[in-house]
DRENKOL-347443 format. One record per residue: residue in three letters; z, x, y of N, C-alpha, C, O in turn. Coordinates in steps of 0.05 Angstrom, whole numbers, padded with zeros to 5 digits, always signed. Layout:
% residues N
AlaZXYZXYZXYZXY ...
***
This chain:
% residues 348
Met-00195-00342+00326-00224-00345+00321-00228-00345+00291-00218-00327+00277 Ser-00243-00364+00280-00248-00365+00251-00267-00344+00243-00281-00332+00259 Glu-00269-00340+00216-00287-00320+00205-00316-00327+00211-00333-00310+00216 Leu-00322-00354+00210-00349-00363+00216-00357-00357+00244-00380-00349+00249 Glu-00338-00361+00263-00344-00355+00291-00348-00326+00296-00365-00318+00312 Glu-00333-00309+00281-00336-00280+00284-00364-00272+00275-00376-00255+00287 Glu-00373-00284+00253-00400-00277+00243-00421-00285+00263-00441-00271+00267 Glu-00418-00309+00276-00438-00318+00295-00439-00301+00319-00460-00299+00332 Asn-00416-00289+00327-00415-00272+00351-00427-00244+00346-00431-00230+00366 Cys-00431-00236+00321-00441-00209+00315-00470-00210+00309-00478-00221+00288 Thr-00487-00200+00326-00516-00201+00322-00527-00173+00318-00513-00153+00321 Gly-00552-00173+00309-00566-00147+00307-00563-00134+00280-00573-00111+00277 Cys-00551-00146+00261-00546-00132+00236-00568-00133+00216-00578-00112+00207 Pro-00577-00157+00208-00597-00158+00187-00624-00147+00196-00634-00156+00217 Leu-00635-00128+00182-00661-00117+00188-00683-00136+00182-00684-00147+00159 Pro-00702-00142+00200-00723-00161+00194-00739-00153+00170-00745-00129+00166 Ser-00745-00172+00153-00761-00167+00130-00791-00169+00136-00798-00170+00160 Thr-00808-00170+00116-00837-00174+00121-00845-00200+00107-00855-00199+00084 Pro-00842-00223+00120-00847-00248+00107-00877-00252+00102-00894-00240+00115 Ile-00883-00268+00083-00911-00274+00076-00924-00289+00098-00948-00285+00105 Asp-00910-00308+00110-00921-00325+00131-00924-00308+00157-00904-00298+00167 Pro-00948-00305+00168-00952-00289+00192-00937-00300+00216-00928-00284+00233 Leu-00933-00326+00217-00919-00338+00240-00889-00330+00239-00877-00325+00259 Met-00878-00330+00215-00850-00321+00212-00847-00292+00220-00827-00285+00233 Phe-00866-00275+00212-00864-00247+00218-00865-00243+00249-00850-00227+00260 Glu-00884-00257+00262-00886-00255+00291-00861-00264+00304-00853-00252+00325 Ser-00847-00284+00293-00822-00294+00305-00801-00272+00303-00785-00268+00322 Glu-00799-00259+00280-00779-00239+00276-00784-00215+00294-00765-00204+00306 Val-00809-00207+00297-00815-00185+00315-00807-00191+00344-00796-00174+00358 Thr-00812-00216+00352-00805-00224+00379-00775-00223+00383-00766-00214+00405 Glu-00759-00231+00364-00730-00231+00367-00720-00202+00369-00702-00196+00385 Val-00731-00184+00353-00722-00156+00354-00730-00144+00381-00715-00128+00392 Leu-00754-00150+00391-00762-00139+00417-00744-00149+00439-00740-00134+00459 Lys-00734-00173+00437-00716-00182+00458-00691-00165+00460-00681-00160+00481 Val-00681-00156+00436-00657-00139+00436-00663-00111+00445-00647-00099+00460 Gly-00687-00100+00437-00692-00072+00443-00708-00066+00467-00712-00043+00474 Met-00718-00086+00482-00735-00081+00505-00722-00065+00527-00735-00050+00541 Lys-00695-00068+00529-00681-00054+00550-00682-00024+00546-00680-00009+00566 Glu-00684-00015+00521-00682+00014+00515-00709+00027+00510-00710+00051+00506 Leu-00731+00011+00509-00757+00022+00504-00775+00019+00529-00776-00002+00541 Asp-00789+00041+00536-00807+00039+00558-00835+00031+00549-00839+00028+00525 Leu-00853+00027+00568-00880+00017+00561-00895+00037+00544-00909+00029+00526 Gly-00892+00063+00550-00906+00084+00534-00898+00083+00505-00915+00086+00487 Thr-00873+00078+00500-00863+00076+00472-00876+00053+00458-00885+00055+00435 Leu-00878+00030+00472-00891+00006+00460-00920+00011+00454-00930+00002+00434 Val-00934+00024+00472-00963+00030+00468-00967+00047+00444-00985+00042+00427 Asn-00951+00068+00441-00953+00086+00418-00947+00072+00392-00960+00075+00372 Cys-00926+00056+00393-00917+00041+00369-00937+00020+00360-00939+00013+00337 Ala-00952+00010+00379-00971-00011+00373-00993-00002+00353-01005-00018+00340 Arg-00997+00024+00352-01017+00035+00334-01007+00037+00305-01023+00040+00287 Glu-00981+00034+00302-00970+00038+00275-00968+00011+00261-00971-00010+00273 Pro-00964+00012+00235-00960-00013+00220-00937-00030+00232-00918-00019+00242 Ala-00940-00055+00230-00921-00073+00244-00893-00069+00234-00874-00069+00251 Glu-00889-00065+00208-00861-00063+00198-00848-00037+00208-00825-00036+00215 Glu-00864-00015+00209-00853+00010+00219-00846+00008+00249-00826+00019+00258 Phe-00863-00007+00263-00858-00012+00291-00831-00027+00295-00815-00020+00312 Val-00827-00048+00279-00802-00063+00281-00778-00046+00274-00757-00048+00286 Arg-00782-00028+00254-00760-00011+00245-00751+00008+00268-00728+00012+00272 Lys-00771+00019+00282-00765+00037+00304-00750+00023+00327-00732+00033+00339 Val-00760-00001+00333-00746-00017+00354-00717-00023+00345-00699-00021+00362 Trp-00714-00029+00320-00687-00035+00309-00668-00012+00312-00646-00015+00321 Glu-00678+00012+00305-00661+00036+00306-00653+00043+00334-00632+00054+00339 Ala-00670+00035+00354-00663+00041+00382-00645+00020+00394-00634+00024+00415 Ser-00641-00003+00380-00628-00025+00394-00607-00038+00377-00599-00061+00382 Trp-00597-00025+00355-00579-00039+00337-00553-00046+00351-00544-00032+00369 Asn-00541-00067+00342-00515-00076+00351-00495-00073+00328-00502-00073+00305 Val-00469-00071+00335-00449-00070+00315-00447-00097+00300-00455-00117+00310 Cys-00435-00095+00276-00436-00118+00258-00408-00128+00250-00388-00113+00253 Asn-00407-00151+00240-00383-00162+00227-00383-00151+00198-00404-00146+00187 Phe-00360-00148+00186-00357-00137+00159-00374-00153+00139-00386-00142+00121 Thr-00375-00180+00142-00389-00197+00123-00419-00193+00125-00433-00201+00106 His-00429-00181+00146-00458-00177+00149-00467-00151+00136-00491-00147+00133 Leu-00449-00135+00128-00456-00109+00116-00465-00112+00087-00455-00130+00073 Pro-00482-00094+00078-00489-00094+00049-00464-00084+00034-00446-00072+00045 His-00464-00090+00008-00439-00084-00008-00431-00055-00007-00408-00048-00008 Trp-00451-00037-00005-00444-00008-00006-00432+00002+00019-00423+00025+00020 Leu-00432-00014+00040-00419-00007+00065-00392-00021+00069-00378-00017+00089 Gln-00386-00039+00051-00361-00055+00054-00338-00040+00041-00333-00043+00017 Asp-00324-00024+00056-00303-00008+00046-00275-00018+00053-00257-00019+00036 Asn-00271-00026+00078-00245-00035+00088-00247-00063+00100-00256-00066+00123 Asp-00240-00083+00085-00243-00110+00094-00223-00118+00115-00224-00141+00126 Tyr-00204-00100+00122-00185-00106+00143-00197-00100+00171-00186-00108+00192 Leu-00219-00086+00171-00234-00081+00196-00256-00101+00198-00275-00100+00183 His-00254-00120+00216-00272-00143+00217-00298-00137+00232-00320-00142+00222 Asn-00296-00127+00256-00319-00124+00273-00323-00094+00281-00306-00078+00277 Gly-00346-00089+00293-00352-00062+00303-00364-00043+00284-00366-00019+00289 His-00374-00053+00261-00386-00036+00241-00415-00029+00248-00429-00046+00260 Arg-00424-00005+00241-00452+00001+00243-00468-00012+00221-00458-00014+00198 Pro-00492-00022+00227-00509-00032+00205-00522-00009+00191-00519+00014+00200 Pro-00537-00013+00169-00552+00008+00157-00571+00020+00176-00587+00006+00189 Leu-00571+00047+00179-00589+00061+00197-00605+00081+00180-00597+00104+00177 Pro-00628+00073+00169-00643+00090+00151-00658+00112+00164-00682+00117+00159 Ser-00645+00127+00182-00656+00149+00197-00633+00168+00204-00614+00159+00217 Phe-00635+00194+00197-00614+00213+00205-00612+00215+00235-00591+00219+00246 Tyr-00635+00213+00248-00635+00215+00277-00618+00192+00289-00602+00196+00307 Ala-00622+00168+00279-00606+00145+00288-00577+00148+00281-00560+00141+00297 Cys-00571+00159+00258-00543+00163+00250-00529+00182+00269-00507+00177+00278 Phe-00542+00204+00276-00530+00224+00293-00529+00214+00322-00511+00222+00337 Arg-00547+00197+00330-00545+00185+00357-00521+00166+00358-00510+00162+00380 Ser-00514+00155+00335-00491+00136+00335-00465+00150+00341-00445+00136+00346 Ile-00464+00177+00341-00440+00191+00348-00431+00184+00376-00407+00183+00381 Phe-00450+00178+00393-00444+00172+00421-00442+00142+00427-00442+00134+00450 Arg-00440+00126+00406-00436+00097+00409-00407+00091+00400-00394+00107+00386 Ile-00397+00068+00408-00370+00059+00401-00373+00040+00377-00386+00019+00378 His-00360+00048+00354-00360+00031+00330-00336+00040+00313-00320+00056+00322 Thr-00333+00029+00289-00310+00034+00273-00307+00063+00264-00285+00073+00258 Glu-00329+00078+00265-00328+00106+00256-00327+00126+00278-00325+00150+00273 Thr-00327+00117+00303-00327+00136+00326-00303+00155+00325-00306+00179+00327 Gly-00279+00144+00321-00255+00160+00320-00255+00179+00297-00246+00202+00299 Asn-00264+00169+00273-00265+00186+00250-00284+00210+00253-00278+00232+00245 Ile-00307+00205+00266-00326+00226+00271-00315+00247+00290-00316+00271+00284 Trp-00305+00239+00312-00297+00258+00333-00272+00273+00327-00269+00296+00335 Thr-00253+00262+00312-00228+00277+00305-00235+00301+00289-00225+00323+00295 His-00252+00298+00269-00258+00322+00252-00280+00338+00263-00282+00362+00256 Leu-00298+00327+00280-00318+00344+00293-00305+00364+00312-00311+00388+00311 Leu-00286+00354+00328-00272+00372+00346-00254+00392+00331-00252+00415+00339 Gly-00242+00383+00309-00226+00401+00293-00242+00423+00280-00234+00446+00279 Cys-00266+00416+00271-00284+00435+00259-00292+00456+00279-00292+00480+00273 Val-00299+00448+00303-00307+00466+00325-00283+00485+00332-00287+00508+00336 Ala-00259+00473+00332-00235+00489+00339-00230+00511+00318-00224+00534+00326 Phe-00233+00505+00293-00229+00525+00272-00251+00546+00271-00246+00569+00265 Ile-00275+00538+00279-00296+00558+00281-00290+00578+00303-00294+00602+00300 Gly-00279+00567+00325-00270+00585+00347-00248+00604+00338-00248+00628+00345 Val-00228+00593+00323-00206+00610+00314-00216+00631+00294-00207+00654+00296 Leu-00233+00623+00276-00245+00642+00257-00259+00665+00271-00256+00688+00264 Thr-00275+00658+00291-00290+00678+00306-00271+00697+00320-00276+00721+00320 Ala-00250+00686+00332-00231+00704+00346-00217+00723+00327-00213+00746+00334 Phe-00210+00713+00303-00197+00731+00283-00216+00752+00274-00208+00776+00272 Met-00241+00745+00268-00259+00765+00257-00267+00786+00278-00275+00808+00270 Met-00264+00780+00303-00271+00799+00324-00248+00818+00331-00252+00837+00347 Arg-00225+00814+00320-00203+00833+00325-00207+00859+00311-00220+00860+00290 Ser-00197+00880+00322-00202+00907+00311-00188+00911+00284-00169+00896+00278 Ser-00198+00930+00268-00187+00935+00242-00159+00947+00244-00142+00943+00226 Glu-00153+00961+00266-00126+00972+00270-00106+00949+00275-00083+00950+00266 Glu-00115+00929+00290-00098+00906+00296-00095+00888+00272-00073+00877+00267 Leu-00117+00883+00258-00117+00865+00235-00135+00877+00213-00159+00876+00215 Pro-00122+00889+00192-00138+00902+00171-00157+00882+00157-00153+00858+00158 Leu-00177+00893+00144-00197+00876+00130-00185+00857+00109-00193+00834+00108 Pro-00166+00866+00092-00155+00847+00072-00142+00822+00086-00145+00800+00076 Asp-00129+00827+00108-00116+00804+00123-00138+00786+00134-00135+00761+00135 Lys-00160+00798+00144-00182+00781+00154-00193+00764+00132-00200+00740+00136 Ile-00196+00776+00108-00207+00760+00085-00188+00737+00078-00197+00715+00073 Val-00162+00743+00077-00143+00722+00070-00143+00699+00090-00144+00676+00082 Phe-00141+00706+00116-00142+00685+00136-00170+00671+00137-00171+00647+00140 Gly-00191+00687+00133-00218+00676+00132-00221+00655+00111-00236+00635+00114 Thr-00208+00659+00087-00210+00640+00066-00199+00613+00074-00210+00592+00069 Tyr-00176+00614+00088-00164+00589+00098-00182+00576+00119-00186+00552+00118 Phe-00191+00592+00138-00207+00581+00160-00233+00568+00150-00241+00547+00158 Ile-00246+00582+00131-00271+00572+00120-00266+00546+00105-00282+00527+00106 Gly-00243+00545+00090-00236+00520+00076-00233+00497+00095-00242+00475+00090 Ala-00219+00502+00118-00215+00481+00138-00241+00473+00150-00246+00449+00155 Ile-00259+00492+00156-00285+00486+00169-00302+00470+00150-00315+00450+00158 Ile-00302+00477+00124-00318+00462+00104-00307+00433+00102-00322+00414+00102 Cys-00281+00430+00100-00268+00404+00098-00275+00386+00122-00284+00364+00119 Leu-00269+00397+00146-00273+00381+00170-00303+00376+00175-00311+00355+00185 Gly-00320+00396+00169-00349+00393+00173-00360+00372+00154-00376+00355+00163 Phe-00353+00372+00128-00362+00352+00109-00353+00324+00117-00367+00305+00114 Ser-00328+00323+00127-00317+00297+00135-00332+00286+00159-00340+00263+00159 Phe-00337+00303+00178-00353+00295+00202-00380+00285+00193-00390+00265+00202 Ala-00394+00300+00175-00420+00293+00167-00421+00267+00151-00438+00250+00155 Phe-00401+00263+00134-00399+00238+00118-00397+00214+00137-00412+00195+00134 His-00378+00215+00155-00373+00192+00172-00397+00187+00191-00400+00165+00203 Thr-00413+00207+00195-00437+00204+00212-00460+00191+00198-00473+00173+00209 Val-00466+00199+00173-00490+00191+00160-00487+00172+00136-00506+00165+00124 Tyr-00462+00164+00130-00459+00148+00106-00472+00121+00108-00476+00107+00088 Cys-00478+00112+00133-00492+00086+00136-00522+00089+00133-00536+00069+00136 His-00532+00113+00127-00561+00118+00125-00572+00102+00101-00592+00087+00105 Ser-00561+00105+00078-00569+00091+00054-00548+00094+00033-00529+00110+00036 Glu-00550+00078+00012-00529+00079-00009-00529+00107-00022-00508+00118-00027 Phe-00553+00118-00027-00554+00145-00040-00541+00166-00022-00525+00182-00031 Val-00549+00167+00003-00538+00186+00022-00508+00183+00025-00493+00202+00027 Gly-00499+00158+00027-00471+00152+00030-00455+00163+00006-00434+00175+00011 Lys-00464+00159-00018-00450+00169-00042-00450+00199-00043-00430+00212-00050 Leu-00473+00211-00036-00475+00240-00036-00455+00253-00017-00441+00272-00025 Phe-00455+00244+00008-00437+00256+00028-00408+00248+00023-00390+00262+00032 Ser-00403+00226+00010-00376+00219+00002-00365+00239-00018-00342+00247-00016 Lys-00381+00247-00037-00373+00268-00056-00367+00294-00042-00348+00308-00048 Leu-00385+00301-00023-00381+00326-00008-00355+00325+00008-00340+00345+00011 Asp-00349+00301+00019-00324+00298+00035-00300+00303+00017-00281+00317+00026 Tyr-00299+00292-00007-00276+00296-00025-00275+00325-00035-00253+00336-00037 Cys-00298+00337-00040-00299+00365-00047-00287+00382-00025-00273+00402-00030 Gly-00293+00375+00000-00282+00390+00022-00252+00389+00024-00240+00409+00031 Ile-00240+00367+00016-00211+00365+00016-00199+00384-00005-00180+00398+00000 Ala-00212+00385-00028-00203+00403-00049-00205+00433-00040-00188+00449-00046 Val-00227+00439-00026-00231+00466-00016-00210+00473+00005-00200+00495+00005 Leu-00203+00454+00022-00182+00460+00042-00155+00465+00029-00141+00484+00037 Ile-00148+00448+00010-00122+00452-00003-00121+00479-00018-00101+00494-00016 Thr-00143+00486-00031-00144+00512-00045-00142+00535-00025-00127+00554-00029 Gly-00157+00533-00003-00156+00554+00017-00129+00556+00031-00121+00577+00040 Ser-00114+00534+00032-00087+00534+00044-00068+00549+00028-00049+00562+00038 Phe-00071+00549+00001-00053+00563-00016-00056+00594-00014-00036+00608-00016 Val-00080+00603-00010-00086+00632-00012-00069+00649+00007-00056+00667-00002 Pro-00068+00643+00034-00052+00660+00051-00022+00660+00044-00009+00680+00045 Trp-00012+00636+00038+00017+00634+00032+00024+00649+00007+00044+00664+00006 Leu+00008+00647-00014+00013+00662-00039+00009+00692-00035+00024+00708-00046 Tyr-00010+00699-00019-00016+00728-00014+00008+00741+00000+00017+00762-00008 Tyr+00018+00729+00022+00040+00741+00037+00067+00735+00024+00085+00751+00025 Gly+00070+00711+00012+00095+00705-00001+00102+00722-00025+00125+00730-00029 Phe+00081+00729-00041+00085+00746-00064+00070+00772-00060+00057+00783-00078 Tyr+00072+00782-00036+00058+00807-00028+00065+00830-00046+00047+00846-00053 Cys+00090+00833-00054+00099+00855-00070+00104+00847-00099+00116+00863-00114 Gln+00095+00823-00107+00099+00814-00134+00071+00806-00145+00063+00783-00143 Ile+00058+00826-00156+00029+00823-00162+00024+00802-00183+00006+00785-00180 Lys+00039+00804-00205+00033+00786-00227+00037+00756-00220+00019+00740-00225 Pro+00060+00748-00208+00062+00720-00199+00040+00711-00180+00030+00689-00182 Arg+00033+00730-00162+00011+00723-00143-00015+00717-00158-00028+00697-00152 Ile-00022+00734-00177-00047+00729-00192-00046+00704-00208-00065+00688-00209 Ile-00023+00699-00221-00020+00675-00237-00022+00650-00220-00037+00631-00227 Tyr-00008+00649-00198-00008+00625-00181-00036+00621-00169-00046+00598-00167 Met-00049+00642-00160-00075+00639-00148-00095+00629-00169-00113+00613-00163 Thr-00093+00639-00194-00110+00630-00215-00107+00600-00220-00126+00585-00223 Val-00081+00592-00222-00075+00563-00226-00086+00546-00204-00098+00525-00209 Val-00083+00555-00179-00093+00540-00156-00123+00537-00157-00134+00516-00151 Ile-00137+00559-00164-00166+00558-00165-00175+00538-00187-00194+00523-00183 Val-00162+00539-00210-00168+00521-00232-00164+00492-00224-00181+00475-00229 Leu-00141+00486-00210-00136+00459-00201-00156+00451-00180-00165+00428-00180 Gly-00164+00469-00163-00184+00463-00142-00210+00456-00155-00223+00437-00146 Ile-00219+00471-00175-00244+00465-00189-00242+00438-00203-00261+00422-00203 Ala-00218+00432-00215-00215+00406-00228-00217+00383-00208-00229+00362-00214 Cys-00205+00387-00184-00207+00366-00164-00236+00362-00155-00245+00339-00150 Ile-00251+00384-00153-00279+00382-00145-00295+00367-00166-00312+00350-00160 Val-00290+00373-00192-00303+00359-00213-00298+00329-00213-00316+00312-00215 Val-00272+00322-00208-00265+00294-00206-00278+00281-00182-00287+00258-00184 Ser-00280+00296-00160-00292+00285-00136-00322+00279-00140-00333+00262-00127 Leu-00335+00293-00158-00363+00289-00164-00368+00265-00182-00391+00258-00187 Trp-00347+00253-00192-00350+00229-00209-00360+00206-00191-00349+00201-00170 Asp-00381+00193-00201-00394+00172-00184-00375+00150-00175-00377+00141-00152 Arg-00357+00142-00192-00340+00119-00185-00315+00127-00170-00299+00110-00162 Phe-00311+00153-00165-00287+00163-00152-00286+00153-00123-00264+00150-00111 Ser-00310+00148-00111-00311+00140-00083-00309+00109-00079-00309+00100-00057 Asp-00306+00094-00101-00304+00065-00099-00279+00058-00083-00259+00071-00085 Ser-00281+00036-00068-00258+00027-00052-00233+00021-00068-00211+00026-00059 Arg-00237+00011-00093-00213+00004-00109-00198+00029-00120-00176+00026-00128 Phe-00211+00052-00118-00198+00077-00127-00185+00092-00104-00179+00116-00107 Arg-00182+00079-00082-00169+00092-00059-00142+00103-00065-00137+00127-00059 Pro-00123+00088-00078-00098+00100-00085-00100+00124-00104-00085+00143-00102 Leu-00119+00123-00123-00124+00145-00142-00132+00170-00126-00122+00192-00132 Arg-00150+00167-00107-00159+00190-00091-00136+00202-00077-00132+00227-00077 Ala-00120+00185-00064-00097+00196-00049-00077+00210-00068-00066+00231-00061 Gly-00074+00199-00092-00055+00211-00111-00065+00237-00122-00049+00256-00125 Val-00091+00240-00127-00102+00265-00137-00098+00287-00117-00088+00309-00125 Phe-00105+00283-00092-00102+00304-00072-00073+00309-00064-00066+00332-00059 Ala-00057+00288-00064-00029+00292-00058-00015+00308-00081+00001+00326-00076 Gly-00023+00302-00106-00012+00317-00128-00020+00346-00128-00004+00364-00134 Phe-00045+00351-00120-00054+00379-00118-00038+00394-00097-00030+00417-00101 Gly-00034+00381-00074-00019+00394-00053+00010+00399-00060+00021+00419-00054 Leu+00022+00379-00074+00050+00381-00082+00055+00402-00103+00078+00410-00108 Ser+00033+00411-00116+00037+00433-00136+00047+00458-00123+00057+00476-00137 Gly+00045+00460-00097+00056+00483-00082+00086+00485-00083+00097+00505-00075 Val+00099+00463-00091+00128+00463-00093+00137+00485-00113+00158+00497-00109 Ile+00122+00488-00135+00130+00507-00156+00132+00536-00146+00153+00548-00149 Pro+00111+00547-00133+00114+00574-00123+00134+00576-00100+00147+00597-00097 Ala+00138+00555-00085+00158+00555-00063+00186+00557-00075+00203+00572-00065 Val+00192+00542-00096+00218+00543-00109+00222+00571-00122+00243+00583-00120 His+00201+00581-00134+00202+00608-00146+00209+00629-00125+00227+00645-00129 Tyr+00196+00627-00102+00202+00646-00081+00231+00643-00071+00245+00663-00067 Gly+00240+00618-00068+00267+00613-00058+00288+00624-00077+00308+00635-00068 Ile+00283+00621-00103+00303+00631-00123+00304+00662-00123+00325+00674-00125 Val+00280+00674-00122+00279+00704-00124+00288+00717-00098+00303+00736-00099 Glu+00278+00707-00076+00283+00721-00050+00306+00709-00035+00316+00721-00016 Gly+00315+00685-00043+00336+00672-00028+00325+00651-00009+00303+00655+00003 Trp+00339+00629-00006+00328+00607+00010+00327+00613+00040+00309+00604+00054 Leu+00347+00628+00050+00346+00635+00078+00322+00653+00084+00309+00650+00105 Asn+00317+00671+00066+00294+00689+00070+00268+00672+00068+00249+00678+00082 Ala+00268+00652+00051+00244+00635+00048+00239+00620+00074+00216+00616+00082 Val+00260+00611+00087+00257+00596+00112+00249+00614+00135+00231+00607+00150 Tyr+00262+00637+00137+00257+00654+00161+00233+00672+00157+00219+00678+00177 Asn+00228+00682+00133+00207+00701+00129+00182+00690+00115+00160+00702+00118 Ala+00185+00669+00100+00162+00657+00086+00153+00631+00098+00137+00616+00086 Ser+00163+00624+00122+00155+00600+00136+00158+00575+00119+00140+00557+00120 Leu+00179+00574+00103+00182+00551+00085+00185+00525+00101+00175+00504+00092 Gly+00198+00526+00124+00201+00502+00141+00174+00492+00150+00169+00467+00149 Trp+00156+00510+00158+00129+00501+00167+00113+00490+00143+00098+00471+00145 Leu+00118+00502+00119+00104+00493+00095+00113+00464+00088+00097+00448+00081 Ile+00139+00459+00091+00150+00433+00085+00139+00412+00105+00132+00390+00098 Leu+00138+00420+00131+00127+00402+00151+00098+00396+00145+00090+00373+00147 Met+00083+00416+00138+00055+00411+00131+00052+00392+00108+00036+00373+00109 Gly+00069+00396+00087+00068+00378+00064+00075+00349+00071+00063+00330+00062 Cys+00095+00346+00089+00102+00319+00098+00080+00305+00113+00075+00281+00110 Leu+00066+00320+00130+00043+00309+00145+00021+00300+00126+00009+00279+00129 Tyr+00015+00317+00106-00006+00310+00087+00002+00285+00071-00014+00268+00066 Ile+00027+00284+00062+00036+00262+00046+00036+00236+00062+00027+00215+00053 Leu+00045+00238+00087+00045+00215+00105+00016+00205+00109+00011+00181+00108 Gly-00002+00224+00113-00030+00217+00117-00042+00203+00092-00057+00184+00094 Ala-00034+00214+00068-00044+00202+00043-00033+00173+00040-00048+00156+00031 Leu-00008+00168+00047+00003+00142+00045-00010+00122+00064-00016+00099+00057 Val-00014+00131+00089-00028+00114+00109-00056+00107+00099-00065+00085+00102 Tyr-00070+00127+00088-00097+00123+00078-00097+00104+00055-00114+00086+00053 Ala-00079+00108+00036-00078+00091+00012-00072+00062+00017-00083+00044+00005 Phe-00053+00057+00036-00043+00030+00040-00055+00017+00065-00049-00006+00072 Arg-00073+00032+00079-00088+00022+00102-00070+00010+00124-00075-00012+00134 Val-00051+00025+00131-00033+00018+00153-00043+00029+00179-00050+00053+00179 Pro-00045+00014+00201-00033-00012+00205-00051-00036+00202-00042-00059+00205 Glu-00078-00032+00196-00096-00055+00197-00090-00075+00175-00097-00099+00178 Cys-00076-00067+00153-00070-00086+00133-00049-00106+00143-00047-00128+00133 Leu-00033-00097+00162-00012-00115+00174-00024-00133+00196-00014-00155+00200 Phe-00044-00123+00210-00057-00138+00231-00087-00137+00228-00101-00123+00243 Pro-00098-00152+00209-00127-00150+00204-00143-00157+00229-00137-00177+00243 Gly-00163-00141+00234-00181-00146+00257-00171-00136+00284-00185-00138+00303 Lys-00146-00125+00285-00135-00116+00310-00139-00086+00315-00136-00076+00337 Phe-00147-00071+00294-00151-00042+00297-00179-00034+00287-00182-00013+00274 Asp-00198-00051+00294-00225-00046+00285-00237-00020+00296-00251-00006+00281 Ile-00231-00014+00321-00243+00010+00334-00224+00033+00335-00232+00055+00328 Trp-00200+00029+00345-00181+00051+00349-00155+00047+00334-00147+00024+00328 Phe-00142+00069+00326-00116+00070+00313-00116+00057+00286-00095+00048+00277 Gln-00138+00057+00272-00139+00048+00245-00129+00070+00226-00125+00093+00235 Ser-00124+00063+00201-00111+00081+00182-00127+00107+00178-00115+00129+00177 His-00153+00106+00177-00169+00130+00171-00168+00149+00195-00167+00173+00191 Gln-00167+00138+00219-00164+00156+00243-00137+00169+00243-00134+00193+00249 Ile-00116+00154+00236-00089+00166+00234-00088+00188+00212-00077+00209+00216 Phe-00101+00182+00190-00103+00201+00168-00117+00227+00177-00107+00249+00172 His-00139+00224+00192-00153+00247+00202-00136+00263+00221-00136+00288+00220 Thr-00122+00250+00238-00105+00263+00258-00082+00279+00244-00076+00301+00252 Leu-00070+00267+00224-00048+00280+00209-00059+00304+00193-00045+00324+00191 Val-00083+00302+00182-00095+00324+00168-00099+00348+00187-00094+00371+00181 Leu-00110+00341+00210-00115+00362+00230-00089+00375+00240-00087+00399+00243 Ala-00068+00358+00244-00042+00369+00253-00031+00387+00231-00020+00409+00237 Ala-00032+00378+00206-00022+00394+00183-00037+00421+00181-00025+00441+00175 Ala-00063+00421+00186-00079+00445+00184-00070+00465+00205-00068+00489+00198 Phe-00064+00457+00229-00055+00475+00250-00026+00483+00246-00019+00506+00252 Val-00009+00466+00235+00018+00474+00228+00018+00496+00207+00032+00515+00209 His+00000+00493+00187-00002+00513+00166-00012+00540+00178-00003+00561+00171 Tyr-00031+00538+00196-00041+00562+00209-00019+00576+00224-00017+00601+00223 His-00002+00561+00238+00021+00574+00251+00040+00587+00232+00050+00609+00236 Gly+00045+00573+00209+00064+00584+00189+00054+00610+00177+00069+00629+00174 Ile+00028+00610+00169+00018+00635+00156+00015+00657+00176+00016+00681+00168 Thr+00011+00651+00201+00011+00672+00222+00038+00685+00224+00039+00710+00227 Glu+00059+00669+00223+00086+00681+00224+00092+00698+00199+00104+00719+00201 Met+00082+00689+00176+00086+00704+00151+00071+00731+00153+00082+00752+00146 Ala+00047+00731+00163+00031+00755+00166+00044+00774+00186+00045+00799+00181 Thr+00055+00763+00207+00068+00780+00227+00092+00794+00215+00097+00818+00220 Tyr+00108+00779+00200+00132+00790+00187+00124+00812+00167+00136+00833+00166 Arg+00103+00807+00151+00095+00826+00131+00085+00852+00144+00092+00873+00134 Met+00070+00850+00165+00060+00873+00179+00082+00889+00192+00081+00913+00196 Ser+00103+00875+00201+00125+00888+00215+00143+00905+00197+00155+00924+00206 Ile+00144+00898+00171+00162+00913+00153+00147+00934+00138+00159+00951+00124 Gly+00121+00935+00140+00105+00956+00127+00101+00951+00097+00101+00928+00088 Gly+00098+00973+00082+00092+00970+00054+00116+00962+00037+00138+00958+00048 Cys+00112+00959+00011+00132+00951-00007+00148+00975-00016+00137+00996-00021 Ser+00175+00972-00019+00191+00992-00030+00188+00993-00060+00177+00974-00072 Ala+00197+01014-00072+00194+01016-00102+00208+00993-00116+00198+00983-00136 Gln+00231+00985-00105+00246+00963-00118+00232+00936-00113+00229+00920-00132 Thr+00222+00932-00088+00209+00907-00082+00182+00904-00096+00174+00882-00104 Ala+00169+00927-00100+00143+00927-00112+00143+00921-00142+00122+00916-00154 Ala+00167+00921-00153+00169+00915-00182+00159+00887-00187+00165+00869-00171 Ile+00146+00883-00209+00135+00857-00216+00158+00839-00225+00172+00845-00244 Ile+00162+00817-00211+00184+00798-00217+00172+00773-00229+00154+00761-00217 Leu+00182+00765-00252+00171+00741-00265+00191+00718-00260+00186+00695-00269 
***
């Protein structure tokens, strides 16, 4: 099917304007009503009839929009040209945006992967906080809570962005910045439990590494707030920034391995789980940056199994892998009790 035929098969995208010629306006209203009549009852039509004509048309449109071809989208919604059909049109209503969660379009998988992940981490956080102080002391709750809250913020901002970014250009850019800030918060929160338990008896290295991580996290947030950071052409740069931030964890991991021994790092510091988590994040960043597989088969992954959905799934898997790893670290630390005089010495 040619690109022209694809465009002709995708209807419902352009929002009717308010032409000067009354006959043209009446024609546009009639066309929109033909699309939306199935979803509007008579009472709705009677109430809407009292409103200005353009507002009436807008409400009908929001109730009856159809998915679009990529070429029908305004420039600020044209992000991935390898996805040809199934795009949401601009929906200048938050109510319409959130209703679109239950429709099938290019963002359906992106919305639900991180919505369900966010709900799952809220459940895990609640379960941890409800454990008794004897079973889980307050400092450990704070350490785990930092990671859980970081994951909830990241997944929640991601879900919100993919839901409402079609509202308007301003809203899309605002929530895009929040989405990237959420990734920086997740990476920062991921470091905290590992550094806390990994350098539990080495106070100075722990403080130094946590300070560096917080500074890098703030730097990533500042970069994420840059207006042009969300441009489609900076996709590889975005992937590189966050991948680089995550890979900075190699330095404390090597430090731990040299000081404590590599076998101890694998068995007691969950180094294997940390490496697996890093591999999942890196793989996700590569898939996101190079838009695999839709770049190889344009138009074939418009709805399901596109690169962003794979990226979301890998991020979610990495988050739970990390949760498992830090749980094993905490269990080991609690099983051996406090630090001995020799272990408690500050090691540089």
